[in-house]
N, C-alpha and C positions, 0 to 999 in steps of 0.2 A: 513374465508375470502378466496376468489378466487384470488390468487396473484402470481406474478412473480417478481424476483429480477434480474435486468440486471446490470452487472458490466463490467468494462474494465479489461484487462489482467494484470493490476498492482495489482489487488485484488488476493492475493496469497492463495486462499482457497485450501484445500486439496481435493483429490478425494472423500474421505469419507464425508466431509462437503458438497460437491456438490451433492452427492447422497441423503443426508438427507434434502437438501433444494432445492426449485425450482429456481435454479440459471442458467442464461445464460451468458456466458462470451464472450465479444466482444473484439477480439484481436487487439492490437496495432501492428505496424510493426517495425522491426529493420533492419537497413542497415549497412553492413560492407564490405569493399573492393568490392563494386559494386554489392553485392548480397543482396537481400531483403528477409527477413524472416517474416512469420506471427507468432506471439506469441500465438500459440494455443497448443493443447495437443500433436501435432506431433513434436513440436519444441524441439531439442536436446540442453537443457540448458547447460549441462556440456561441451559438445563439443564446443558450441558457446563461453563460457567463456574462454576456453583454447585458441581458435582461437583469441579472442579479446585481451587477454593478450600478445599474441605473435605478434600482429599487431601494426604498427605505425599509422594506420588509426584511425580516430575518428568515433566511432559508432554513428549513427543517428537514432532517433526514430520518429515515426509519429503516430498521433492519429487515431482512426477509423473514417471513413467517416460517414456522417449522414445516408447514405443508409444502412450501416452495422447496425446501431442502429434501423432503421425503420424495418428491417427484424426481429429483435428480439422483437419488440413490438407486432408482430402478434401473434395470438393464442386466446384461449378461456378465458384467465385470464382478469378479469375486472379491476384489480389494478396492475399497474406496477411501481416498485420503482427502480430507476436507481442510481447507486453509481459510481462516477468517481474519477480519480486522481485530485489533487488540480488544480484548474484553473490557478494557478500561475506557475505550472510546465508543463502543457500540455494543448492542445486544446481539449482534450476529453470531458470536461464539455460543452464547447460551441457547439461541434458537436452533443452531445446528446440533448441539448436544441433546436437546429435547427431541429433535427429529430422529437422531440416531437411536435413542432409547425406544421410541415408538416403532421405528422400522424394524429393529432387531427383535422386538417383542412379537412381531408377526412374521418375521423372516429369519431363518437361522442359516442362510446359505451365503452370508457375506461377512467380511471383516470391514469394519468402518472405524476410522480414527479421525477425531477432530483436533486440529492443531490451532491453538491460540497463537497467532503470529507475534503478539506483543508489538506489532508494528502496523503498517498500512502501506498502500501504494507500492513503491519499489520493493519494500520488504516482503510483501506477499508475492510479488513476481519472482523474487530471488528464491523463495521457498518452493514455489511451483516448479521452477527450473531444476532445483535440487532433487525434489521428489521424482520428477520425470527421469532424471539422469540415473538415480539409484534403482528405480524400477526397471529401466531398460538395461541396466547393468546386471540384472538378475538377482538383486538383493531380495530377501524374504520380507514379508509384511512386518514382522517383529523387528528386523534389522532396520528397516526404513523408519519405523516409529521411533526407535531409540536414537538413530542418527539424526533425524530431523529435530527431535526434542533437544538434543545437545546443541545442534546448530542454532536453534532459536536463542538459546542462552548466550551464545557468542556473537550473534548477529548485531551489527551496528546500523542504526538509522539516523540520518542527519538531514536537516532541511533548512532552507532559507526562503522566506516569503517576501515578495516585492510589495504586496499590499496587505495591510493589517486589518482592513475593514471587517472581514468576517470573524476575526478573532475578537473584535469588539462586539459585533452583533450577536455572537454566540456566547458572550460572557467570559471568554478566555483571556481577555486583556482589558484593563480598565480604560475608559474613555480618556482620562487624563494622561495616562502613560502613552497611549496611542497618539494623542495629539502632540505630545512632546517629541515622540519618535518621528512623526511625520514632519514636524517643523525642522528638526535637526537632521532629517534624512537618515535616521538610525534604523538599521535592519538587524533583527536578532538572528543568531544562529541557534537553531533548536535541535533537540535530539530526543530519542526515547531513552528513558532512564534505566532500561533493562527490565522494567516491570510493566511496560506498555503505557507509561504516562509520559507527558511532554514536559521537558525542562529546557531552560535556556542555558547554553554553555558558553556563548560569546556574543559579540555584536560588532557591527562595523558601520562606519559612516558611508552610506551608499551601498547599493546592491553588489557592486564588484568587489569591494573590500570585504563584505560579509561572506561572499562566496569564496574568496581567497582564504579566509579564516576557516571556512567549512572544509576546504580541501586540505589545509594544514592539519586540521583535526584528525584526518585519516591517519597521518603518520604518527600522531600523538597516541594512538591506540596501541602502538608497539606490537601489532599483529603481523604475523607472517602472511603476506598477501599473494605469494606465488601461486597458490592453489585456490585463491578466492575469485569469485565473480563480483563485479560491481554493476548495479542497476541504477540508472539515472532516469527519473521520471520528471516530466516537465508539463507545465500548463501554458500552452501557446507561446513557447519560447525555445524552439528547436535549436536555433543558433546559439543561444546561451548554453544549452545542454551539450552541444557539440564542442563548444569552447572548453567546458569543464572536462569533457572526455579527453581532449587534447592535452590539457594541463595535467590531468591525472596520469596520462600515459607518460608524460615527461618526468614526473616525480616518483611514480610507483610502478610496480611490476605485477599488476593484476593478471590473472589467467585470461580473462576476457571482460569486456565492458559492453553493456547493452543500454540503448536509449529507448525509452517508451513514452508514449503520450498519455496523459492522464485521462481517465474516463470521468463520468459525471461527479461521483462522490468525492474523489480526490480533488477535482477542479473546484468544487464548492468551497472547500476549506483552504486550498493552496492559492486559488485565484490566479489571475493573469500574471505570468512571470515567475510563478512559484516553482521551486526545485526540491525534489526529495531524492536522496541517495541511500542505498543500502548495500552492505557488504559483509 
């Protein structure tokens, strides 16, 4: 199949993955202290996270414009599959849909489908790997659209954050709750509710206990994991991500496990020590 995968920069694929797949990344933007940054390959994630944690300002993020997506639809590929952040968390999905309508009104030589991942970070990576696999397997455009649509409904996204600062700054957790959590060293285990919204499913005293509960939650899904991939995304904590991989390998039988480092958008919300997994 002649195809291209277009993702937004919440998709934390590695450089090696990008080289092995025909993927074009559409950057979101991040604004902090009056400076706007593009979340592209030139963005200094580590430097930004350090600046962000030293600042009292609230980081603001913005989705790509339809024009950014339209630019990426161009090319010889007849089939374009777009994977975006959850529409409940960002306007990226709506922007891509607008771009698709505009592009197809002027060009009738392509198939373009936009997938709302109902997830972020590791979830988008997982879907990108799945689309690439199906396309290279020789599946048709319609078969891929149907298969990935069903896959999204079944996909699970779980995460544990070591720092709650940005949940407070962006209004996703009250200052009182965060203060109590910090004093008691309570770390929430969060998840997508299947509709692209964030819910808390558990909590632990300390990051290690919270991660253990997140790993245990994999088994509680009662899903057959033999044919499943697991993606682990981390923000400046590769050792922690690798420890999770080892523990998961001991407990479950995933087909394969990938570790990826978060780009700018994911790091903005997950912060230092944050982990997101998807399967």
